[in-house]
C-alpha positions in Angstrom: 0.0 0.0 0.0 2.8 2.4 0.9 4.6 1.6 -2.3 1.4 2.2 -4.3 0.8 5.6 -2.6 4.4 6.8 -3.0 4.3 6.0 -6.7 1.4 8.4 -7.3 1.7 12.0 -8.5 0.7 14.8 -6.1 -2.4 15.6 -8.2 -3.5 12.0 -8.3 -3.1 11.7 -4.5 -5.5 14.7 -4.1 -7.9 12.9 -6.5 -7.7 9.8 -4.3 -8.5 11.9 -1.3 -11.5 13.3 -3.1 -12.9 9.9 -3.9 -12.2 8.8 -0.3 -14.0 11.7 1.4 -16.9 11.6 -1.1 -17.1 7.8 -0.4 -17.6 8.5 3.3 -20.3 11.1 2.4 -22.2 8.6 0.4 -21.8 5.9 3.0 -23.5 8.1 5.5 -26.3 9.4 3.2 -27.3 6.3 1.2 -28.6 4.0 4.0 -30.6 6.7 5.9 -32.4 8.7 3.2 -35.3 6.3 2.5 -35.9 5.6 6.1 -35.7 9.3 6.8 -38.5 9.9 4.3 -40.6 7.1 5.8 -40.1 7.9 9.5 -40.2 11.7 9.3 -42.6 12.5 6.4 -44.6 9.2 6.3 -45.1 9.2 2.6 -46.8 6.5 0.4 -45.2 4.6 -2.5 -46.9 6.9 -5.0 -45.6 10.0 -3.3 -42.2 8.4 -3.1 -42.3 7.9 -6.8 -43.3 11.5 -7.5 -40.6 12.8 -5.2 -38.0 11.4 -7.7 -39.0 13.9 -10.3 -37.5 16.9 -8.5 -34.7 14.7 -7.1 -33.6 13.6 -10.6 -34.5 16.7 -12.6 -31.0 18.2 -12.1 -29.6 15.1 -13.7 -31.6 15.7 -16.8 -30.2 19.3 -17.0 -26.6 18.4 -16.2 -25.5 18.7 -19.8 -26.8 22.3 -19.9 -25.4 23.2 -16.4 -22.0 21.7 -17.1 -22.0 23.5 -20.5 -22.7 26.8 -18.8 -19.7 26.2 -16.4 -17.3 25.3 -19.2 -15.5 28.6 -18.7 -14.0 26.9 -15.6 -11.3 24.2 -15.6 -12.7 20.7 -15.0 -11.2 20.3 -11.5 -12.8 23.7 -10.5 -16.1 22.5 -11.9 -15.7 19.3 -9.9 -14.9 21.2 -6.7 -18.0 23.4 -7.2 -20.2 20.4 -7.7 -19.0 18.8 -4.5 -19.4 22.1 -2.7 -23.1 22.1 -3.7 -23.4 18.5 -2.4 -22.1 19.8 1.0 -24.5 22.7 1.0 -27.5 20.6 0.1 -26.7 18.0 2.9 -26.3 20.8 5.4 -29.7 22.2 4.3 -31.4 18.8 4.7 -30.3 18.7 8.4 -32.7 21.6 9.0 -35.7 20.1 7.3 -36.7 18.4 10.6 -35.5 21.1 12.9 -37.3 20.9 16.3 -39.1 17.8 15.3 -41.4 19.6 12.8 -41.2 18.1 9.3 -40.7 20.8 6.6 -41.3 19.2 3.2 -40.7 22.3 1.2 -37.3 22.9 2.9 -36.4 19.3 2.4 -37.2 19.3 -1.3 -35.3 22.6 -1.9 -32.2 21.3 0.0 -32.5 18.0 -1.9 -32.5 19.9 -5.2 -29.2 21.6 -4.3 -27.7 18.2 -3.3 -29.0 16.7 -6.5 -27.4 19.4 -8.7 -24.0 18.8 -7.1 -24.3 15.1 -7.2 -25.3 14.9 -10.9 -22.5 17.3 -11.9 -20.1 15.1 -9.9 -21.0 12.0 -11.9 -19.5 12.9 -15.3 -16.9 15.3 -13.9 -15.4 12.7 -11.5 -15.1 10.3 -14.4 -13.5 12.7 -16.9 -11.0 14.2 -14.3 -10.1 10.6 -13.2 -9.5 9.5 -16.8 -7.4 12.6 -17.6 -5.2 12.0 -14.5 -4.9 8.3 -15.1 -2.2 6.3 -17.0 -3.7 6.2 -20.5 -2.5 2.6 -21.0 -4.4 1.4 -17.9 -7.5 3.5 -17.6 -9.7 0.6 -16.5 -7.2 -0.3 -13.8 -6.9 3.2 -12.6 -10.7 3.6 -12.4 -10.9 0.3 -10.6 -8.4 1.4 -8.0 -10.2 4.7 -7.4 -13.5 2.9 -7.1 -11.9 0.5 -4.6 -10.7 3.4 -2.4 -14.2 5.0 -2.7 -15.8 1.7 -1.6 -13.5 1.3 1.4 -14.4 4.9 2.4 -18.1 4.1 1.9 -17.7 1.2 4.4 -16.3 3.7 6.9 -19.3 5.9 6.3 -21.6 3.0 6.9 -19.8 2.3 10.2 -20.3 5.9 11.3 -24.1 5.4 10.8 -24.0 2.3 13.0 -22.0 4.1 15.6 -23.8 7.5 15.7 -27.4 6.3 15.2 -27.2 2.8 16.7 -24.7 3.4 19.5 -24.9 7.1 20.4 -28.7 7.2 19.5 -28.3 10.5 17.6 -30.7 11.3 14.8 -30.9 12.1 11.1 -29.9 15.8 11.5 -26.5 14.8 13.0 -25.9 12.4 10.2 -26.7 14.9 7.4 -24.2 17.4 9.0 -21.5 14.8 9.2 -22.0 13.9 5.5 -21.9 17.6 4.7 -18.5 17.9 6.5 -16.9 15.1 4.6 -18.2 16.5 1.3 -16.6 19.8 2.2 -13.3 17.9 2.7 -13.7 16.3 -0.7 -14.3 19.6 -2.4 -11.2 21.1 -0.7 -9.1 18.2 -1.9 -10.1 18.5 -5.5 -9.9 22.3 -5.5 -6.1 21.9 -4.6 -5.5 20.0 -7.9 -3.7 22.2 -10.3 -6.1 23.4 -13.0 -5.0 23.2 -16.6 -5.0 26.7 -18.1 -6.2 27.0 -21.6 -5.4 29.8 -24.0 -8.3 32.2 -24.3 -8.9 31.4 -27.9 -9.1 27.6 -27.1 -11.5 27.8 -24.2 -14.4 25.5 -24.7 -17.9 27.0 -25.4 -21.2 25.6 -24.4 -22.1 22.7 -26.7 -24.0 19.5 -26.7 -22.3 16.7 -28.6 -24.4 14.4 -30.8 -22.4 12.1 -33.0 -23.5 8.8 -34.6 -20.3 7.2 -33.2 -21.7 7.7 -29.7 -25.2 6.5 -30.4 -24.8 3.2 -28.6 -23.4 5.0 -25.5 -26.5 7.3 -25.5 -28.8 4.3 -25.7 -26.9 2.4 -22.9 -27.3 5.6 -20.8 -31.0 5.6 -21.3 -31.3 1.9 -20.4 -29.0 2.4 -17.4 -31.2 5.2 -16.2 -34.4 3.1 -16.3 -32.8 0.1 -14.6 -31.0 2.2 -12.0 -34.0 4.2 -10.9 -36.3 1.2 -10.4 -33.8 -0.1 -7.8 -32.8 3.2 -6.3 -36.4 4.1 -5.6 -38.3 0.9 -5.1 -35.8 -1.7 -3.9 -35.4 0.0 -0.6 -39.1 0.8 -0.4 -39.9 -2.9 -0.8 -37.7 -3.8 2.1 -39.2 -1.0 4.2 -42.9 -1.4 3.4 -43.2 -5.1 2.6 -40.5 -6.6 4.8 -40.5 -3.9 7.6 -36.8 -3.3 7.6 -35.1 -0.3 9.2 -31.9 1.7 8.5 -29.8 -0.9 10.3 -30.7 -3.5 7.6 -29.5 -1.1 4.8 -26.3 -0.4 6.6 -25.5 -4.1 6.8 -26.5 -4.8 3.2 -24.5 -1.9 1.9 -21.6 -2.9 4.1 -21.6 -6.4 2.6 -21.9 -5.1 -0.9 -19.1 -2.6 -0.3 -16.7 -5.2 1.1 -17.4 -7.3 -2.0 -16.8 -4.1 -4.1 -13.3 -3.5 -2.6 -12.2 -6.6 -4.4 -14.7 -6.7 -7.3 -14.2 -3.2 -8.6 -10.4 -3.4 -9.1 -10.9 -6.9 -10.7 -13.6 -5.5 -12.9 -11.3 -2.7 -14.0 -8.6 -5.2 -15.0 -11.1 -7.3 -16.8 -12.3 -4.4 -18.9 -8.7 -3.7 -20.0 -8.2 -7.4 -20.7 -11.4 -8.6 -22.5 -13.2 -5.4 -23.4 -16.5 -3.9 -22.5 -18.9 -6.2 -24.5 -18.7 -9.4 -22.3 -18.8 -7.3 -19.2 -22.0 -5.5 -20.2 -23.6 -8.7 -21.4 -22.9 -10.4 -18.1 -24.4 -7.4 -16.3 -27.6 -7.6 -18.3 -28.0 -11.4 -17.8 -27.5 -11.0 -14.1 -30.0 -8.1 -13.8 -32.8 -10.2 -15.5 -32.4 -12.8 -12.8 -32.0 -10.2 -10.0 -35.2 -8.3 -11.0 -37.4 -11.5 -11.2 -36.1 -12.9 -7.9 -36.5 -9.5 -6.1 -40.1 -9.2 -7.3 -41.2 -12.8 -6.5 -39.0 -14.0 -3.6 -42.0 -13.6 -1.3 -44.1 -16.0 -3.4 -41.7 -19.0 -3.5 -43.1 -20.6 -0.4 -40.0 -19.9 1.7 -41.8 -18.1 4.4 -39.6 -15.8 6.5 -36.6 -17.0 4.6 -37.7 -15.2 1.4 -36.4 -11.9 2.7 -32.8 -13.4 2.5 -33.2 -13.9 -1.2 -34.2 -10.2 -1.4 -31.1 -9.3 0.6 -29.0 -11.2 -1.9 -30.6 -9.5 -4.9 -30.2 -6.1 -3.2 -26.5 -6.8 -2.7 -26.0 -8.1 -6.2 -27.6 -5.0 -7.7 -25.4 -2.7 -5.6 -22.3 -4.6 -6.8 -23.4 -4.4 -10.4 -23.5 -0.6 -10.4 -19.7 -0.8 -10.8 -20.2 -1.9 -14.4 -20.7 1.8 -15.2 -16.9 1.9 -15.5 -17.3 -0.2 -18.7 -19.7 2.4 -20.2 -17.1 5.1 -19.5 -14.2 3.3 -21.0 -16.3 2.2 -24.0 -17.1 5.9 -24.7 -13.4 6.8 -24.3 -12.5 4.4 -27.1 -15.1 5.8 -29.4 -14.0 9.5 -29.1 -13.7 11.3 -32.4 -12.2 14.3 -30.5 -10.8 14.1 -27.0 -12.7 17.3 -26.0 -16.0 15.4 -26.7 -15.4 13.3 -23.6 -16.9 15.5 -20.8 -19.8 16.9 -22.8 -20.7 13.4 -24.0 -20.6 12.0 -20.5 -22.7 14.9 -19.3 -25.2 14.3 -22.1 -25.3 10.6 -21.1 -26.2 11.6 -17.5 -28.9 13.9 -18.9 -30.4 11.1 -21.1 -30.1 8.7 -18.1 -32.1 11.1 -16.0 -34.7 12.0 -18.7 -35.9 8.4 -18.1 -35.2 8.4 -14.4 -37.6 11.3 -13.8 -40.6 9.4 -15.2 -39.9 5.8 -14.2 -40.5 6.3 -10.4 -43.9 8.0 -11.0 -45.0 5.2 -13.3 -43.6 2.7 -10.8 -45.6 4.2 -8.0 -48.8 3.8 -10.1 -47.8 0.2 -11.0 -47.3 -0.6 -7.3 -50.8 0.7 -6.4 -52.5 -0.9 -9.4 -50.9 -4.4 -9.5 -48.5 -4.6 -6.6 -44.7 -4.1 -6.3 -44.1 -7.3 -8.3 -45.2 -5.5 -11.5 -42.4 -3.0 -11.1 -39.7 -5.7 -11.2 -41.2 -7.5 -14.1 -40.9 -4.3 -16.1 -37.3 -3.9 -14.8 -36.5 -7.4 -16.1 -37.9 -6.5 -19.5 -35.6 -3.4 -19.5 -32.7 -5.6 -18.6 -33.6 -7.9 -21.6 -33.4 -4.9 -24.0 -30.1 -4.0 -22.3 -28.8 -7.5 -23.1 -29.5 -7.0 -26.8 -27.9 -3.6 -26.8 -24.8 -4.9 -24.9 -24.3 -7.5 -27.7 -23.8 -4.6 -30.1 -21.0 -3.0 -28.2 -17.9 -2.9 -30.5 -20.0 -2.8 -33.6 -21.4 0.1 -35.5 -25.2 0.0 -35.2 -25.3 1.8 -38.6 -23.3 -0.4 -40.9 -22.0 -3.3 -38.9 -18.4 -2.3 -39.0 -16.1 -2.7 -36.1 -15.3 0.7 -34.6 -13.2 -0.2 -31.6 -10.0 -2.1 -31.0 -11.4 -4.0 -28.0 -11.1 -7.8 -27.7 -14.6 -9.2 -28.5 
């Protein structure tokens, strides 16, 4: 470990610290948010679905927002994004001030958090790729994700200690998460920004190229699949199986421990065998995960059925790491290097265009036909994703090979 750390450049060390502190922030926030909504605001599945529209809307507009900030260097944009995350988290700590729920305050603070988080997604990837060894981008992203996951576990441990041991509430946890986000912003702000000549400074633009069409479609499908699980997988455990935040801490802890080893391995496999088999494997796994998650309670296992749901929840969390393959796939398709960040941002926007509507439809499905219907629909999306993944490495226009990956 010491040898690995000493071999890094100063800028890359600061990037590692950013991923570390942001991992702690996520480890605190992720396991408490859904229980916070349930215990403080007592909302239904339909309202929970509707709430995803304002929560995900900044993700839809991220291409425009990042375009308006293109006068800034990428590391300055990233620091600004994480600063907004910190501000939004601090704001959420006051939405239950004095024990009186303030839904409007919570939604406004959540919007600020969401703007920062969704700017962070493409920017953290583009900055990480730029500072990585160009011959081992997958390995570098895998290592960064491994550091992030270890930090995420530490954040989960803080939730157990502060809420379980010290019996402190949600407000304290939001402020702790805001503090670590501020440390992450400070770390990345210290990275030396690349100064561009005035005549070469990028202008606001959206990048649409046929070479990136498959990436755009993968982003749409990822948004649909992601939002089903982010919104309704926790809600099933809370409403159907009666689980509290302690369960989510344990499940996320297990998936994070797996991720420490899985993510670096996945990064190496992307470099070795290419993106196509990785994305196909993800799609096949998701079909099974969706069906089991929806019908585990109908298999005659009684109280043991919840353990199958636990396994599916963990598997889904681990599979989120496959987003690395989409990033490296896009990097191989670039017509111009400067397309990278705008195209990643557009991918996030397309992802969230779907993500804004899926939860509202899911809430209606839940009330009309039960939660099982949501996961049948998710399995169908995964099946479409399987077909799409099989096209990676081939032009969807003329069948020609357009990457140098290993099939």
